[in-house]
N, C-alpha and C positions, 0 to 999 in steps of 0.2 A: 524752725528748721534745725536748730541745735538739738532739740529733743529727738527728732527723727534720726539724726546721726547717732545719738546715744543708743537708741533702740537697735540700730544696725550693728554698732560695736558690741553690744551685749550678746546678740545672736552669734556673731562671728567668733568672739572669744570663747563662748560656751561650746560651740560645736567643734572648733579647732582643738580645744583642750581635751575633748572626749575622744577624738579620732587619733589613733596611734598607728604608726606605720609598722606593719608586720610582714615578715617574709613567709609566705605560704608555700614556697616551692621546696622540693626535695633536692639534695645535692647541689645547692646553690653556690657552693665554694669550688666546684669543679670548673677549671678554666679552659682546659683543652677540649677540642671538639671530639677527639677520639681517645678513649681510655682502654688500655689493655690490662686485664686482670687475669691472673692464673687461677682457674677454677679448681679448687680442691675437692676432695670427696665430701659431699654434703650429706651423705646417708647417715641416719642416726645409728648409734651403737646400742646394742641390747644391754639392759641393766637388770639387776635383781628386781623381782616382783613384776616384771613385764609379763604380758600375756600374749602368747604366740598361737596362731592357728597354723598347724602343720598337717598338710595333706600328703600322704604317701601312696603311690600307686606303682604297679609293675605289670608285666605281661601275664603274670600268674595270679588269678583271682584268689586262689587259696592262700597265697602269700600275702595278698593285700589284707585279708581278714585278720592277720596277725597284728596289724598296726592300726586297727580301728576299734580297739577295745574301749567301750564307753567308760569303763571304770577308771581309765587313765586320764580322762578329761576332768577338769575342775569346773564345776558349775558355779556361777556367781550368785549373788543374792536373789536376783529375780530371773525368771525364765525368759524375760525379754532381752536380757543382756547376753552377749556372746559367750561361748565356751572355748576353752583352748588349753594349752600347756603353760602352766605358771612357772616362771623362772625362779628358782630357789634363791635364798640369800647367799648361797655359795656360787650362784651364777650358772646353775645347771638346769636342764630339763630332762625328765625321765621318759624315754621312748620305750614302748612295749618291745620286748625281745632284746632290743639293743642295750637298754640300760641308761645310765646317766651320761649326758653329753654336755660338755662345757660350752656355753654360748655367750657368756658375758663379754662385753666390749667387742663383739663381732657385729658386722653389718648383716642385713638380711641375706645378701648374696653369699657372704662367708658362711652363714649358718646353713644355707642350702647346700653349699659345696661340702661342708663338713658332714652333714647328715647323709648326703649321697654317697660319700666315700665309706662311711660306716655301714650303710645298708647294702652295699655291694657284697659284703661278707655273708649276707643272708638271702638276698634275692638278686635276680638278674635284671640289669637295666632299670634301676629304680628311678621314679620320677617324683621329685620333692617340690612342694610349693609351700612357702613360708610367708606369713603376713603378721605384722605387729598390730594387735587389736586395740591397744590402749594408747596409741599415738594421738594425742590431742593437745591443743594449745588454747589458752584463754586470753582474750584481748578485751581490756576494760579501759575506762577513762574516757577521754575526749575522742571517741570514734562514733560513727553513725549507728552501728549495729553491734554493740558489745555482746560477747557470748563466748562459749567454749566450742571449739571446732574440732571434729574428728578428722584426721588427715588420712586420706586414702592411700597415699604413696609412702615413701620412706624418707622424704626430706621436704622441708619448707623453710623459706627465709622470712625475715622480718617484714619486708615489703609485701610478700604474698599474704602473710597473716593479716596485715593491715587492710589489704584489699578484700579479704574475706569478711572483715568487720566493717566494710563500707567506707574505708579510708578515714582519716582524721577529720574532725570538724575544724572550723576556722579558728577555734580556740586551742587546738592541740599544739603543744610545744614540740616542734620537729627537732629541735636541738637538744631535747632532754627526754628521751624515751627510756623507761625503766624496764629491764628484763629481770625476772625473778626465776631462779632455777635451783632445783634440788640436786645436789651431788653427794653421794655417799652419806646420806642422812643429814647433810648440812644445807642450809639455804644460802645461796649466793645471789647478790644483786649487782647489776651493772647498768650504768646509764650510757646511752648511745646518742650521738649527734648525727641525725640523718642529713645534715647539710655537708658533711665531710666525705671525701672520696675514700679515705682509708677505712671507713666503716665496713667496706666490702670484705676486708681481710680479717675483721674481728671475729673471734670464735663465737660470740654471742649473736652475730648477724644471722647465722643459720640456727634455727630453733631446734630444741630437743623435746622429747615427750614430756608433757606436763609443765612446760614453760608458761609463765604468765607475763603478758605484755601490758604495761600500764602507761597510758599516755596522759601526761600531766597537763592540766588546764593552764592557759596563759593568765597573767594577772588581769588582763582586760576583762575577762569573764567575771572575776570577783568584783571588779569595779562596776560592771554593768548591772550585776544582780544585787549589789549592795543597797541597803535602805536609803543611803544618802543619794544614790543615783536615781532611785525611784522618786524621791522628793524633788530632785532638781527641775524636772519639767514644770512642776507646780510653782516653784520659786520663779522660774523664768517667765511663766505666764503672768504671775502676779506683778513682777517688775515691768513687764511690757504693758499690762493694763494700767498701772500707775503712770507710766510714761505717756501713754496715749491720753489719759485723763488730763495730765498736766498740760500737754500740748494743746488739747482742746480748750482748756481754760485760758491759756495765754493768748490764743488766737482771738478771743472775744474782745 
């Protein structure tokens, strides 16, 4: 009988030691039922080397042809990739007839308004459409579908990017998500805690073009996949077999 108790104790201690209590919920530190946050402008700002698609139309077809000169478009490395207006290192785009227009640190809507005002000098009632072609974010680490994602709109936040990547796995550390961003030729890194309410006001919560999101794995994954952990079931089985054998001998 004592041997049977020994076997039970071995199993209980083994499985209890392996199981760790983890918080898999987001914003777990929010206490109130209703949270009021002031939504700031989440639109990305145009930076140097960005690629813009700019479509210009008016009521006059002859005038439209002035702004569709193919030579003014920059073709990328392969024909499968999009073409558009490249923002220079000075933050400008060159529009046929109009010339250089400063667009750096503007939102898409601000670029549209600026171009519309400039074009009224040459055509009547111009219609301008602008889209950022190189707006993508990369999500890697402990997510179900790590990849680079092209963003169709002009803004995306961290939770939306994680959703596109299939959410975190059970091993993802929600309290330690790393954002990697390039600003003026420098790489900036910041860690965010998705359990805290004040993350909603963090400047890194709203992602920018070419941001990289890295979800760090929890220590439990390293333990589970370590060589010692893989050997543990064999050791437990051996101990159990020996205990059963001793119990059978003692009963004789």
